[in-house]
C-alpha positions as CSV (number, residue, x, y, z in Angstrom):
1,M,0.0,0.0,0.0
2,P,1.5,3.4,-1.0
3,T,2.0,6.2,1.5
4,I,0.1,9.3,0.2
5,T,0.5,12.9,1.4
6,M,-1.6,15.6,-0.2
7,Y,-0.9,19.3,0.3
8,T,-4.2,21.2,0.0
9,T,-6.2,24.4,0.9
10,Q,-9.8,24.5,2.0
11,T,-11.0,26.4,-1.0
12,C,-9.3,24.2,-3.7
13,A,-11.8,22.5,-5.9
14,S,-9.1,20.2,-7.5
15,C,-8.1,19.1,-4.0
16,Q,-11.7,17.9,-3.4
17,M,-11.6,16.0,-6.7
18,V,-8.3,14.2,-5.8
19,K,-9.8,13.3,-2.3
20,K,-12.9,11.9,-4.0
21,W,-10.7,9.9,-6.5
22,L,-8.5,8.5,-3.7
23,T,-11.6,7.6,-1.7
24,M,-13.1,5.8,-4.7
25,K,-9.9,3.8,-5.0
26,D,-10.2,2.9,-1.2
27,L,-6.8,4.7,-0.5
28,K,-5.9,6.6,2.7
29,W,-3.8,9.7,2.7
30,E,-2.4,12.4,5.0
31,E,-3.7,15.8,4.3
32,V,-1.5,18.9,4.9
33,R,-3.6,22.0,4.8
34,I,-1.1,24.7,3.9
35,D,-3.7,27.4,4.6
36,Q,-3.8,26.2,8.2
37,F,0.0,25.5,8.4
38,P,1.6,28.0,6.0
39,E,5.1,27.0,7.4
40,R,4.6,23.7,5.5
41,Q,4.0,25.4,2.1
42,Q,7.7,25.3,1.3
43,E,7.6,21.5,1.5
44,A,5.0,21.4,-1.3
45,I,7.0,23.9,-3.4
46,D,10.3,21.9,-2.8
47,L,8.5,18.7,-3.9
48,S,6.7,20.0,-6.9
49,S,8.5,23.2,-8.0
50,S,5.0,24.7,-8.1
51,T,2.9,27.0,-5.9
52,T,-0.3,25.2,-7.1
53,V,-2.3,22.8,-5.0
54,P,-3.1,20.0,-4.7
55,V,0.4,18.5,-4.6
56,T,0.0,14.7,-4.1
57,V,3.1,12.7,-3.1
58,I,2.9,9.0,-3.5
59,E,5.6,6.8,-2.0
60,K,5.7,3.0,-2.5
61,P,8.1,0.8,-0.6
62,G,11.3,0.3,-2.5
63,S,10.3,3.0,-5.0
64,M,10.9,6.6,-5.7
65,K,8.4,9.3,-4.8
66,S,5.9,10.3,-7.4
67,V,4.6,13.9,-7.3
68,V,1.4,14.9,-9.1
69,V,0.3,18.5,-9.2
70,G,-3.4,19.2,-9.7
71,F,-6.1,16.7,-10.5
72,K,-4.6,14.3,-13.1
73,P,-6.3,10.9,-12.7
74,A,-4.0,9.1,-15.2
75,Q,-0.9,10.3,-13.5
76,L,-2.3,9.4,-10.1
77,A,-3.3,5.9,-11.3
78,E,0.2,5.3,-12.7
79,A,1.8,6.5,-9.5
80,I,-0.2,4.2,-7.3
81,S,0.0,1.1,-9.5
């Protein structure tokens, strides 16, 4: 099972779509709300080279991290497979 961390904000529609997609796939994730914890925003920027949310980080045992910015179901599916 992959470890999934998603950097989000409360008002982000794409963030809600990624959450719904992950829920449909029966996957669990850790949510980091950068609007509540702005000190963690730099983590998302360092991982993605982007200031856009959501930033979804997928780590599989023995594998490199995959980082998906935005709601991109095909990239998310590839990263979790």
